[in-house]
Structure formats: structure tokens, C-alpha cells
C-alpha positions in Angstrom: -34.7 -63.0 -2.5 -31.3 -61.7 -2.5 -29.8 -59.4 -0.3 -29.3 -56.7 -3.0 -32.9 -57.5 -4.4 -33.9 -56.8 -0.8 -32.0 -53.5 -0.7 -33.6 -52.1 -3.5 -37.1 -53.2 -2.6 -36.6 -51.2 0.6 -35.1 -48.4 -1.0 -37.9 -48.0 -3.3 -40.5 -48.5 -0.5 -38.7 -45.5 1.3 -39.0 -43.1 -1.5 -42.6 -43.9 -1.6 -43.0 -43.1 1.6 -40.9 -40.0 1.2 -43.1 -39.1 -1.8 -46.2 -39.6 0.3 -45.1 -37.3 3.1 -44.4 -34.4 1.2 -47.6 -34.9 -0.8 -49.3 -34.4 2.8 -47.1 -31.8 3.7 -48.2 -29.8 0.5 -51.9 -30.7 0.9 -51.4 -29.0 4.4 -49.7 -26.0 3.1 -52.5 -25.8 0.4 -55.3 -25.9 2.8 -53.8 -23.0 5.1 -51.1 -24.6 7.4 -49.0 -22.1 8.9 -45.7 -23.9 8.2 -44.2 -27.6 8.7 -43.4 -28.6 12.0 -41.4 -31.8 12.9 -39.6 -33.3 16.3 -37.0 -35.5 14.9 -35.8 -36.8 18.8 -39.5 -38.2 18.8 -39.6 -39.7 15.5 -37.2 -43.0 15.5 -35.3 -43.2 12.2 -36.3 -40.0 10.7 -33.8 -39.3 8.2 -32.0 -36.0 6.8 -33.7 -36.7 3.4 -36.9 -36.5 5.0 -36.1 -33.4 7.2 -34.8 -31.8 3.9 -37.9 -32.6 1.9 -40.2 -30.9 4.4 -38.2 -27.8 4.4 -38.2 -27.9 0.5 -42.0 -28.0 1.1 -42.0 -25.0 3.5 -39.8 -22.8 1.5 -41.8 -23.4 -1.9 -44.5 -22.0 0.0 -42.5 -19.6 1.8 -43.6 -20.7 5.2 -41.5 -21.3 8.6 -40.3 -24.8 9.5 -40.8 -25.7 13.7 -38.5 -28.2 14.7 -38.6 -29.3 18.5 -35.2 -29.8 19.5 -34.1 -31.2 23.0 -31.3 -31.9 24.5 -30.2 -35.8 24.9 -27.0 -37.8 25.6 
């Protein structure tokens, strides 16, 4: 498999994973969650796209976003 083909497959897998993450967050909100929480510092590889997708879910439900942030060098 060529490098470009591998990149396309990886991108497709990442998109599918993001869709699953959003679906889980939406389900939790419909089931009565108070908001969306995340800990980017403790989630290696968490992307801006993931953070924004979860924030959009919270906004759609007019719910808060809780972010555990810590200082690190």
C-alpha cells in the first residue's frame, strides 16, 4: 500500500472515530448528562477537532463544557 493510500485510510479511520465520539456524547446528553467534560492533558493525541466536536455537542444541548486543564512545561 502506498504512503498516500495509508494516509487516506488513517484519515478515514480518524473521521469514523470522531463520529463515534460525537454519537456517544450526544447519547449521554439525551440520557441526562449535565454537560461535556474532557481532560486534554491526560488524553494523549486528543486533537483540536475532537475538542471542538465535543464543544459543539454541548452547545447543541445548551450545556456547559468542563475542561480539566493543568499547567505543564
